[in-house]
ROSE-4610 file (N, C-alpha, C; in Angstrom, 1 decimal, always signed):
// ROSE-4610
residu = [M/M/M/D/D/D/L/L/L/K/K/K/S/S/S/A/A/A/L/L/L/T/T/T/M/M/M/M/M/M/T/T/T/R/R/R/F/F/F/L/L/L/V/V/V/L/L/L/L/L/L/C/C/C/L/L/L/T/T/T/V/V/V/G/G/G/A/A/A/F/F/F/L/L/L/T/T/T/V/V/V/L/L/L/P/P/P/A/A/A/L/L/L/T/T/T/K/K/K/E/E/E/P/P/P/V/V/V/T/T/T/V/V/V/V/V/V/Y/Y/Y/I/I/I/V/V/V/R/R/R/H/H/H/A/A/A/E/E/E/K/K/K/D/D/D/L/L/L/T/T/T/P/P/P/G/G/G/L/L/L/A/A/A/D/D/D/P/P/P/A/A/A/L/L/L/T/T/T/S/S/S/A/A/A/G/G/G/E/E/E/A/A/A/R/R/R/A/A/A/L/L/L/A/A/A/L/L/L/R/R/R/K/K/K/Q/Q/Q/L/L/L/Q/Q/Q/R/R/R/R/R/R/R/R/R/P/P/P/A/A/A/A/A/A/L/L/L/F/F/F/T/T/T/T/T/T/D/D/D/T/T/T/K/K/K/R/R/R/T/T/T/R/R/R/S/S/S/T/T/T/L/L/L/A/A/A/P/P/P/L/L/L/A/A/A/Q/Q/Q/A/A/A/T/T/T/K/K/K/L/L/L/T/T/T/P/P/P/E/E/E/V/V/V/Y/Y/Y/D/D/D/A/A/A/R/R/R/Q/Q/Q/P/P/P/A/A/A/A/A/A/L/L/L/A/A/A/E/E/E/R/R/R/I/I/I/R/R/R/R/R/R/E/E/E/H/H/H/A/A/A/G/G/G/E/E/E/P/P/P/V/V/V/V/V/V/V/V/V/V/V/V/G/G/G/H/H/H/S/S/S/N/N/N/T/T/T/L/L/L/L/L/L/P/P/P/L/L/L/I/I/I/E/E/E/A/A/A/L/L/L/G/G/G/A/A/A/K/K/K/S/S/S/P/P/P/I/I/I/S/S/S/E/E/E/I/I/I/K/K/K/D/D/D/S/S/S/E/E/E/Y/Y/Y/H/H/H/Y/Y/Y/L/L/L/F/F/F/E/E/E/V/V/V/R/R/R/I/I/I/P/P/P/A/A/A/S/S/S/G/G/G/A/A/A/A/A/A/V/V/V/A/A/A/K/K/K/V/V/V/S/S/S/S/S/S/Y/Y/Y/G/G/G/A/A/A/H/H/H]
num = [1/1/1/2/2/2/3/3/3/4/4/4/5/5/5/6/6/6/7/7/7/8/8/8/9/9/9/10/10/10/11/11/11/12/12/12/13/13/13/14/14/14/15/15/15/16/16/16/17/17/17/18/18/18/19/19/19/20/20/20/21/21/21/22/22/22/23/23/23/24/24/24/25/25/25/26/26/26/27/27/27/28/28/28/29/29/29/30/30/30/31/31/31/32/32/32/33/33/33/34/34/34/35/35/35/36/36/36/37/37/37/38/38/38/39/39/39/40/40/40/41/41/41/42/42/42/43/43/43/44/44/44/45/45/45/46/46/46/47/47/47/48/48/48/49/49/49/50/50/50/51/51/51/52/52/52/53/53/53/54/54/54/55/55/55/56/56/56/57/57/57/58/58/58/59/59/59/60/60/60/61/61/61/62/62/62/63/63/63/64/64/64/65/65/65/66/66/66/67/67/67/68/68/68/69/69/69/70/70/70/71/71/71/72/72/72/73/73/73/74/74/74/75/75/75/76/76/76/77/77/77/78/78/78/79/79/79/80/80/80/81/81/81/82/82/82/83/83/83/84/84/84/85/85/85/86/86/86/87/87/87/88/88/88/89/89/89/90/90/90/91/91/91/92/92/92/93/93/93/94/94/94/95/95/95/96/96/96/97/97/97/98/98/98/99/99/99/100/100/100/101/101/101/102/102/102/103/103/103/104/104/104/105/105/105/106/106/106/107/107/107/108/108/108/109/109/109/110/110/110/111/111/111/112/112/112/113/113/113/114/114/114/115/115/115/116/116/116/117/117/117/118/118/118/119/119/119/120/120/120/121/121/121/122/122/122/123/123/123/124/124/124/125/125/125/126/126/126/127/127/127/128/128/128/129/129/129/130/130/130/131/131/131/132/132/132/133/133/133/134/134/134/135/135/135/136/136/136/137/137/137/138/138/138/139/139/139/140/140/140/141/141/141/142/142/142/143/143/143/144/144/144/145/145/145/146/146/146/147/147/147/148/148/148/149/149/149/150/150/150/151/151/151/152/152/152/153/153/153/154/154/154/155/155/155/156/156/156/157/157/157/158/158/158/159/159/159/160/160/160/161/161/161/162/162/162/163/163/163/164/164/164/165/165/165/166/166/166/167/167/167/168/168/168/169/169/169/170/170/170/171/171/171/172/172/172/173/173/173/174/174/174/175/175/175/176/176/176/177/177/177/178/178/178/179/179/179/180/180/180/181/181/181/182/182/182]
x = [+47.0/+44.8/+45.3/+44.6/+44.5/+43.8/+44.1/+43.7/+42.0/+41.1/+39.5/+39.4/+39.7/+39.5/+39.9/+40.3/+40.7/+39.9/+38.8/+38.5/+36.8/+36.9/+35.4/+35.2/+36.4/+36.7/+36.0/+36.8/+36.7/+35.4/+34.6/+33.5/+32.0/+32.5/+32.0/+31.7/+32.8/+33.3/+32.6/+32.7/+32.0/+30.4/+29.8/+28.2/+28.0/+28.7/+28.9/+28.5/+29.2/+29.7/+28.3/+28.0/+26.9/+25.9/+25.8/+24.4/+24.5/+25.6/+25.7/+25.7/+26.0/+25.9/+24.2/+23.9/+22.4/+21.8/+21.6/+21.0/+21.2/+22.4/+22.7/+21.8/+22.2/+21.5/+19.9/+19.2/+17.7/+17.4/+17.9/+18.3/+18.5/+19.7/+19.9/+19.1/+18.0/+16.9/+16.5/+16.3/+15.0/+16.3/+17.3/+18.4/+18.6/+18.5/+18.9/+18.4/+16.8/+15.5/+15.4/+15.6/+15.4/+13.6/+13.9/+12.0/+11.6/+9.7/+9.3/+8.3/+7.8/+7.1/+6.0/+4.8/+3.3/+2.3/+1.8/+0.9/-0.4/-1.2/-2.8/-3.5/-3.9/-4.9/-6.3/-7.4/-8.7/-9.5/-10.4/-11.5/-12.3/-12.8/-13.7/-14.9/-16.0/-16.5/-18.1/-19.4/-20.5/-20.2/-20.7/-21.1/-22.8/-22.8/-24.8/-24.5/-25.4/-25.1/-26.4/-26.8/-28.0/-27.3/-27.9/-27.4/-27.3/-26.3/-25.1/-24.4/-24.4/-23.7/-22.5/-21.8/-20.4/-19.6/-19.8/-18.8/-20.4/-20.1/-21.5/-20.8/-21.7/-21.6/-21.7/-20.9/-21.5/-22.4/-23.0/-24.3/-24.4/-25.3/-25.2/-24.5/-24.2/-23.5/-21.5/-21.5/-20.8/-19.7/-21.1/-20.5/-20.1/-20.8/-20.4/-20.1/-19.2/-17.9/-16.7/-16.7/-15.5/-15.2/-16.4/-15.8/-15.2/-16.0/-15.1/-13.6/-13.3/-12.1/-11.2/-11.8/-11.1/-10.7/-11.7/-11.4/-10.3/-10.3/-9.3/-8.3/-7.7/-7.1/-5.9/-6.8/-6.8/-5.3/-5.4/-4.3/-3.2/-2.7/-2.0/-1.1/-1.4/-0.8/-0.8/-1.1/-0.3/+0.4/+1.7/+2.0/+2.3/+0.4/-0.1/-0.5/-1.8/-3.0/-3.1/-3.1/-3.8/-4.8/-5.0/-6.6/-6.7/-7.6/-7.9/-9.0/-9.2/-9.7/-11.0/-11.7/-13.5/-13.8/-15.1/-16.5/-16.1/-15.9/-15.9/-15.1/-13.8/-12.6/-12.0/-12.6/-12.0/-13.0/-14.4/-16.0/-15.2/-14.3/-14.5/-13.2/-12.2/-11.4/-11.6/-11.7/-12.3/-12.9/-13.2/-13.5/-11.6/-11.3/-9.5/-8.6/-8.7/-8.2/-8.5/-9.9/-10.2/-9.3/-9.2/-9.2/-8.1/-6.8/-5.5/-5.2/-5.5/-5.4/-4.2/-4.5/-3.8/-4.3/-3.9/-4.6/-4.9/-5.0/-5.1/-3.9/-3.8/-2.9/-3.5/-3.7/-4.3/-3.2/-3.6/-2.9/-3.4/-2.8/-3.5/-3.6/-4.7/-4.8/-3.7/-3.6/-3.5/-2.5/-1.6/-0.1/+0.7/+0.4/+0.6/+1.6/+2.6/+4.6/+4.9/+4.3/+4.3/+4.7/+2.9/+2.6/+3.0/+3.9/+4.6/+5.8/+6.8/+8.3/+8.1/+6.8/+6.6/+7.2/+5.6/+5.7/+6.8/+7.6/+9.6/+10.0/+10.1/+11.7/+10.5/+9.2/+9.0/+8.6/+8.4/+7.7/+8.7/+9.3/+10.0/+9.9/+9.7/+9.5/+8.3/+7.4/+6.1/+4.8/+4.0/+2.5/+1.8/+1.4/+0.4/-0.6/-1.9/-3.4/-3.2/-3.5/-4.3/-5.4/-6.6/-7.9/-7.8/-8.7/-8.9/-9.9/-9.7/-11.2/-10.4/-11.6/-11.7/-11.2/-10.3/-9.7/-8.7/-7.8/-7.1/-5.6/-6.0/-6.0/-4.4/-5.4/-4.3/-2.8/-3.1/-2.1/-1.3/-1.4/-0.9/+0.2/-0.7/-0.6/+1.2/+1.2/+2.0/+2.9/+2.7/+4.1/+5.0/+4.0/+4.6/+5.8/+5.4/+6.9/+5.9/+4.3/+3.6/+3.2/+2.9/+2.1/+0.7/-0.5/-1.7/-2.3/-2.5/-3.4/-5.0/-5.1/-6.6/-6.5/-7.4/-6.7/-7.9/-8.6/-9.8/-10.7/-11.2/-12.3/-13.4/-14.9/-15.8/-16.7/-17.0/-18.0/-18.7/-19.2/-20.0/-19.3/-17.7/-17.3/-16.4/-16.6/-15.6/-15.4/-15.1/-14.5/-12.9/-12.5/-11.4/-10.2/-8.9/-7.9/-6.6/-6.4/-5.1/-3.7/-2.7/-1.8/-0.6/+0.3/+1.5/+2.6/+3.4/+5.0/+5.6/+6.9/+7.6/+9.2/+9.7/+11.1/+12.0/+13.2/+14.3/+15.3/+15.3/+15.7/+14.7/+14.7/+13.7/+12.2/+11.7/+11.0/+9.5/+8.8/+7.4/+6.1/+6.0/+4.5/+3.0/+1.6/+0.5/-0.1/-1.3/-2.2/-3.6/-4.6/-5.5/-7.0/-7.1/-8.5/-9.5/-10.5/-11.8/-12.0/-12.9/-12.9/-14.5/-15.4/-16.9/-17.5/-18.7/-19.9/-19.7/-20.0/-19.9/-20.6]
y = [-42.2/-42.8/-43.0/-44.0/-44.6/-44.0/-43.7/-43.0/-43.3/-44.1/-44.5/-44.1/-43.9/-42.6/-41.2/-41.1/-39.8/-39.3/-39.8/-39.7/-39.9/-40.5/-40.2/-39.5/-39.0/-38.1/-36.0/-36.3/-35.6/-35.2/-36.5/-36.1/-35.9/-36.6/-35.9/-34.6/-33.9/-32.3/-31.7/-32.0/-31.6/-31.5/-33.2/-32.4/-31.9/-31.2/-30.9/-29.2/-29.4/-27.5/-27.2/-28.5/-27.9/-27.7/-28.5/-28.4/-26.8/-26.0/-25.3/-23.9/-24.0/-23.1/-22.9/-24.2/-24.2/-23.4/-23.8/-23.5/-21.2/-21.6/-19.9/-19.0/-20.2/-19.1/-19.2/-20.2/-19.8/-18.7/-18.3/-17.5/-15.9/-16.5/-14.9/-13.7/-14.1/-13.3/-12.3/-12.7/-12.6/-11.4/-11.7/-10.8/-9.8/-9.4/-8.4/-7.7/-8.1/-7.7/-6.3/-5.4/-3.9/-3.8/-3.2/-2.8/-1.8/-1.7/-0.9/-0.9/+0.7/+1.0/+1.0/+0.4/+0.7/+0.9/+1.9/+3.5/+3.2/+2.3/+2.7/+3.3/+4.3/+5.8/+5.4/+5.5/+6.0/+7.2/+7.3/+8.7/+7.5/+8.9/+8.2/+7.7/+7.3/+6.5/+7.5/+6.8/+7.7/+8.4/+9.6/+10.4/+10.5/+11.7/+11.9/+13.3/+13.0/+14.8/+15.6/+15.4/+16.3/+17.8/+19.1/+19.8/+20.8/+21.8/+22.3/+21.8/+20.4/+19.5/+19.5/+20.4/+20.3/+19.8/+18.8/+17.1/+15.9/+15.9/+15.1/+13.8/+12.4/+10.9/+10.1/+8.8/+7.8/+7.3/+7.3/+6.3/+5.2/+4.5/+2.8/+1.9/+2.7/+2.3/+2.7/+3.9/+4.6/+2.6/+2.8/+1.8/+0.6/+0.5/-1.6/-1.0/+0.2/+0.5/+0.0/+1.0/+0.7/-0.5/-1.3/-2.9/-3.6/-3.6/-3.9/-3.4/-2.1/-1.4/-2.4/-2.9/-3.6/-5.0/-5.8/-6.6/-6.5/-6.2/-5.9/-5.5/-4.7/-3.7/-4.8/-5.9/-6.0/-7.5/-8.4/-9.3/-8.2/-7.0/-6.5/-5.9/-6.3/-6.1/-4.4/-3.3/-2.4/-1.8/-1.2/-0.8/+1.0/+1.6/+2.9/+3.1/+3.8/+4.2/+6.1/+6.4/+8.1/+8.7/+9.6/+10.1/+11.8/+12.2/+13.5/+13.7/+15.1/+14.7/+15.1/+14.5/+14.6/+12.9/+12.8/+11.7/+11.1/+11.3/+10.5/+9.4/+10.6/+9.5/+8.7/+9.2/+8.8/+7.6/+7.3/+6.4/+4.9/+5.9/+4.8/+4.0/+4.3/+4.1/+3.3/+3.4/+2.6/+1.0/+0.7/-0.8/-1.4/-1.1/-1.9/-0.9/-0.1/+0.6/-0.7/-0.8/-1.9/-2.9/-4.0/-5.0/-5.1/-4.4/-3.9/-3.6/-3.0/-2.7/-1.3/-0.7/+0.6/+1.4/+2.7/+3.5/+4.8/+5.3/+6.0/+7.3/+8.3/+9.1/+10.6/+11.8/+13.0/+13.2/+13.4/+14.2/+15.5/+16.5/+17.1/+17.3/+17.2/+16.7/+18.3/+19.0/+20.6/+20.3/+19.4/+19.4/+17.4/+17.5/+15.7/+15.6/+16.8/+16.7/+16.2/+17.0/+16.7/+15.5/+14.6/+13.4/+12.5/+12.4/+11.9/+11.9/+12.6/+12.7/+11.9/+12.3/+11.7/+9.6/+9.8/+8.0/+7.3/+8.5/+7.5/+7.9/+8.5/+8.4/+7.5/+7.3/+6.8/+5.1/+4.8/+3.9/+3.0/+3.0/+2.9/+1.1/+0.6/-0.6/-1.0/-0.1/-0.5/-0.6/-1.4/-0.8/+0.2/+0.7/+2.1/+2.7/+2.8/+2.8/+4.5/+5.0/+6.7/+6.9/+7.7/+7.7/+9.4/+10.2/+11.1/+11.5/+12.7/+13.0/+13.2/+12.9/+13.5/+14.6/+15.5/+17.1/+16.5/+15.9/+15.2/+14.4/+13.4/+11.9/+12.3/+12.4/+12.7/+13.4/+14.8/+15.3/+14.4/+13.8/+12.9/+11.7/+11.4/+10.5/+10.3/+12.7/+12.6/+13.2/+13.7/+14.0/+12.7/+11.7/+10.2/+10.1/+10.9/+10.6/+10.2/+9.4/+8.5/+9.1/+8.8/+10.0/+9.1/+10.1/+9.2/+9.2/+7.6/+6.5/+7.3/+8.2/+9.0/+10.2/+11.0/+12.7/+13.6/+12.4/+13.2/+12.2/+12.8/+12.0/+13.1/+12.2/+12.9/+12.7/+13.5/+13.7/+12.4/+12.0/+10.2/+8.9/+9.5/+7.9/+8.1/+6.6/+6.5/+4.8/+4.5/+3.1/+2.8/+3.9/+4.1/+3.4/+2.7/+2.6/+1.7/+3.4/+3.0/+2.5/+1.6/+1.3/+2.2/+2.8/+3.5/+2.7/+2.1/+1.3/+2.0/+2.3/+3.3/+2.0/+2.1/+1.3/+2.4/+1.3/+2.2/+3.0/+2.6/+3.3/+3.4/+4.4/+4.0/+5.1/+5.3/+6.1/+4.9/+5.3/+4.9/+4.8/+3.9/+3.3/+3.2/+4.3/+3.7/+3.5/+2.3/+1.6/+1.4/+1.6/+1.7/+0.4/+0.5/-0.6/-0.1/-1.2/-0.5/-2.0/-1.1/-1.6/-1.6/-2.6/-2.5/-2.1/-1.7/-1.4/-0.4/-0.5/+0.9/+0.2]
z = [+2.0/+1.5/+0.1/-0.3/-2.3/-3.0/-4.2/-5.5/-5.3/-4.4/-4.6/-3.6/-2.4/-1.3/-1.8/-2.4/-2.7/-3.2/-4.4/-6.0/-4.4/-3.9/-2.4/-2.3/-1.8/-1.0/-1.5/-3.0/-3.8/-4.0/-4.6/-5.0/-4.1/-3.3/-1.7/-1.6/-1.3/-1.6/-2.6/-4.0/-5.1/-4.7/-4.5/-4.0/-2.9/-2.0/-0.9/-1.3/-2.4/-2.9/-3.9/-4.8/-6.1/-4.7/-4.0/-2.8/-2.0/-1.4/-1.1/-2.0/-2.8/-4.1/-4.7/-4.9/-5.0/-4.1/-2.6/-2.1/-1.6/-1.7/-1.8/-3.4/-4.3/-5.5/-5.6/-4.5/-4.6/-3.4/-1.9/-1.7/-1.6/-3.0/-3.6/-3.4/-4.2/-5.3/-4.1/-3.3/-1.7/-1.0/-1.0/+0.3/-0.8/-2.3/-3.3/-3.6/-3.5/-3.6/-2.8/-3.7/-3.0/-2.9/-1.0/-0.5/-1.5/-1.3/-2.3/-1.4/-1.1/-0.5/-1.3/-0.8/-1.4/-0.7/-1.1/-0.7/-1.7/-0.8/-1.2/-1.0/-2.0/-1.4/-2.4/-0.9/-1.9/-1.6/-1.7/-1.6/-0.4/+0.7/+1.7/+0.7/+1.6/+0.9/+1.0/+0.2/+0.2/+0.5/+0.7/+2.3/+1.7/+3.5/+3.2/+2.5/+1.6/+0.2/+0.8/+1.8/+2.4/+2.7/+1.7/+1.4/+2.9/+3.5/+4.6/+5.7/+5.4/+6.6/+6.2/+7.7/+7.4/+7.5/+7.8/+8.1/+7.7/+6.9/+6.5/+7.1/+7.0/+8.5/+6.6/+6.4/+5.3/+5.6/+4.5/+3.9/+3.9/+4.2/+4.0/+3.1/+2.2/+1.5/+1.3/+1.5/+2.3/+3.3/+3.9/+5.0/+4.6/+4.3/+2.7/+2.5/+1.7/+1.2/+1.8/+3.0/+4.1/+4.6/+5.0/+5.0/+3.5/+2.8/+0.8/+1.3/+1.7/+1.9/+3.1/+3.9/+5.0/+4.3/+3.5/+3.2/+1.9/+1.5/+0.4/+1.0/+1.9/+2.3/+3.6/+4.6/+5.4/+5.2/+4.0/+3.7/+3.6/+3.0/+3.2/+4.1/+5.4/+6.6/+6.4/+6.0/+6.3/+7.5/+7.5/+8.7/+9.2/+8.6/+9.0/+7.9/+9.2/+8.1/+8.3/+7.4/+6.9/+7.0/+7.4/+7.3/+7.3/+6.5/+7.3/+8.4/+8.7/+10.1/+9.7/+8.5/+8.7/+8.9/+9.6/+9.4/+8.6/+7.5/+6.3/+6.2/+6.6/+6.1/+6.9/+8.3/+9.3/+9.3/+9.5/+9.1/+8.0/+7.0/+6.0/+5.9/+7.1/+7.4/+8.4/+9.4/+10.5/+10.8/+9.9/+10.1/+9.8/+8.8/+8.8/+9.8/+10.5/+11.4/+12.8/+13.0/+14.0/+13.7/+12.6/+12.1/+11.7/+11.6/+12.3/+13.4/+14.5/+15.4/+15.1/+14.2/+14.1/+13.9/+15.1/+15.1/+14.1/+12.9/+11.8/+12.5/+11.6/+11.7/+10.0/+11.8/+10.9/+9.9/+8.8/+7.9/+7.4/+6.7/+6.0/+4.2/+4.0/+2.6/+1.7/+2.1/+1.2/+1.3/+2.0/+1.7/+1.7/+0.1/-0.3/+0.1/-0.3/-0.6/+1.0/+1.6/+3.3/+3.8/+3.3/+3.5/+3.1/+1.5/+0.3/+1.2/+1.4/+2.3/+3.9/+4.6/+5.5/+5.8/+4.4/+4.0/+3.8/+3.0/+2.7/+3.5/+4.4/+6.3/+6.5/+7.1/+7.9/+7.7/+6.6/+6.2/+4.7/+4.7/+3.5/+3.7/+2.6/+2.3/+2.9/+3.7/+4.1/+3.4/+3.6/+2.7/+4.3/+3.4/+4.0/+3.4/+4.3/+3.5/+3.5/+2.3/+2.7/+2.8/+3.4/+2.5/+2.6/+1.5/+1.5/+0.7/-0.3/-0.8/-2.5/-3.0/-4.9/-5.3/-4.2/-5.4/-4.5/-3.8/-2.8/-3.6/-3.8/-4.2/-5.4/-6.6/-7.7/-7.5/-7.0/-6.4/-5.1/-4.4/-3.1/-4.8/-5.6/-6.1/-7.3/-7.4/-8.5/-7.2/-5.7/-5.3/-4.0/-4.2/-3.8/-5.3/-6.6/-7.8/-9.0/-8.7/-9.4/-10.8/-12.5/-12.5/-12.2/-12.4/-12.2/-13.2/-12.9/-13.7/-14.2/-13.7/-14.2/-14.2/-15.5/-15.0/-14.1/-14.3/-12.8/-11.9/-10.3/-10.1/-9.8/-10.4/-10.2/-8.8/-9.1/-7.0/-7.0/-7.9/-7.7/-8.3/-7.8/-7.8/-6.8/-6.3/-4.8/-4.7/-6.3/-6.4/-6.4/-6.6/-7.5/-5.5/-6.0/-5.4/-6.0/-5.7/-6.4/-5.4/-6.2/-5.9/-6.3/-5.6/-5.9/-5.2/-6.2/-5.9/-5.7/-4.5/-4.6/-4.7/-5.4/-5.1/-4.3/-3.8/-3.0/-4.5/-5.3/-6.4/-7.8/-8.5/-9.4/-9.5/-10.5/-10.8/-9.5/-9.1/-8.4/-9.7/-9.7/-10.4/-9.9/-10.5/-9.9/-11.3/-10.2/-11.1/-10.4/-10.9/-10.2/-10.3/-9.5/-9.7/-8.6/-8.7/-8.4/-6.6/-5.8/-5.1/-4.4/-4.1/-3.5/-4.7/-4.3/-5.6/-6.2/-7.4/-8.5/-9.6]
């Protein structure tokens, strides 16, 4: 083999090597990225405030908010849906459940640590949605290991959409936004 052929072969090898390394470096961040569990948490939508109702249904405003929740979270492709066992929480989640073809799982809102552990164990690296009550959302955020971004949820507030991001390692972080009319 003459010098010119050897240099041509060496040049081709170096070009191929650079292309291979470049392709690997492009894919590497996706391969090394830690999975993040994302938990979307909302209070049930507006309920019927008629005195004496043991398990009130949603109002028309609540039904509209439930549709807004579907629109907001359907594209997140949740892997699981969790609800307490009341009409208002089940109805808030119903449009999203129908759109995703997922069956909502009932949880005990008085046991936020149990739900947090279940989400970490069964849905690591996946998005999930939880519907609860004004007095149960903030304890759940804390049970998931994040600091709550607000100090209280008033009885008249239904618009909060909490997003808790739980990395495979490191601290969980919660942020809050709004959905639907408010």
